[in-house]
PAKOL-888492 format. One line per 5 residues: their letters; for each residue x, z, y of C-alpha. Coordinates in steps of 0.001 Angstrom, whole numbers. Each point is the difference from the previous one (the first is absolute). Example, Ala and Ser with C-alpha at 12.3 -4.5 7.8 and 13.67 -1.06 7.14 Angstrom:
as) 12300 7800 -4500 ~ 1370 -660 3440;
***
This chain:
xxxxx) 81537 108214 106686 ~ 2600 2716 440 ~ 1426 213 3530 ~ 3320 1627 803 ~ 709 445 3701;
xxxxx) 3531 -202 1367 ~ -65 3295 1880 ~ -791 3346 -1589 ~ -3319 1718 788 ~ 1951 3077 1049;
xxxxx) 3744 652 -163 ~ 940 -202 -3681 ~ -3512 -943 -1182 ~ -850 -3557 -1051 ~ -3417 -978 -1261;
xxxxx) -1495 -2932 -1849 ~ -3443 -1211 987 ~ -1313 -339 -3543 ~ -3642 -805 696 ~ -2159 1806 -2539;
xxxxx) 2933 2267 -919 ~ 316 1371 3526 ~ 3333 369 1781 ~ 2484 1781 -2242 ~ 3043 1369 1820;
xxxxx) 3680 -169 -945 ~ 3273 1484 1234 ~ 1635 -3422 429 ~ -912 -3658 331 ~ 1566 -965 -3337;
xxxxx) -2274 2393 -1905 ~ -2991 -1336 1917 ~ 978 -3555 -943 ~ 433 990 -3664 ~ -3490 1480 -5;
xxxxx) -1512 -3131 1580 ~ 1636 -2328 -2537 ~ -999 2194 -2967 ~ -3560 280 1285 ~ -195 -3772 481;
xxxxx) 1295 -548 -3540 ~ -2616 2402 -1375 ~ -2730 -1848 1908 ~ 1128 -3337 -1437 ~ 124 1463 -3517;
xxxxx) -3600 1170 548 ~ -999 -3583 819 ~ -80 331 3770 ~ 2070 -1875 2534 ~ 2418 1992 2137;
xxxxx) 2536 -567 2741 ~ 2537 2231 1699 ~ 367 -508 3759 ~ 3184 1367 1579 ~ 502 191 3749;
xxxxx) 3509 -932 1121 ~ 1992 1387 2917 ~ -1054 -3117 1934 ~ -3688 911 -380 ~ -703 -2899 -2355;
xxxxx) -1775 635 -3281 ~ 1428 -1399 -3220 ~ -2136 -399 -3091 ~ 1203 671 -3547 ~ -1670 -207 -3373;
xxxxx) -61 2718 -2654 ~ 3493 -1034 -1181 ~ 1422 313 3540 ~ 311 -3781 356 ~ -624 -1388 3442;
xx) -3301 -1780 549 ~ -190 -2885 2433;
***
């Protein structure tokens, strides 16, 4: 699972909790989201399951698959 928090770690620094890949850092949330989706796609292509969890402004987490489709 790749987790993208709503708020930056520090001003101008967003990170993705990428499990075994650590917590790569990005200059904006969009780049962090791109990384999470690409990493999830790579995991699926390698035969593993993967989800992207994105925290919203309301504090709720939304789950997406490797193609950025919402998961219920």
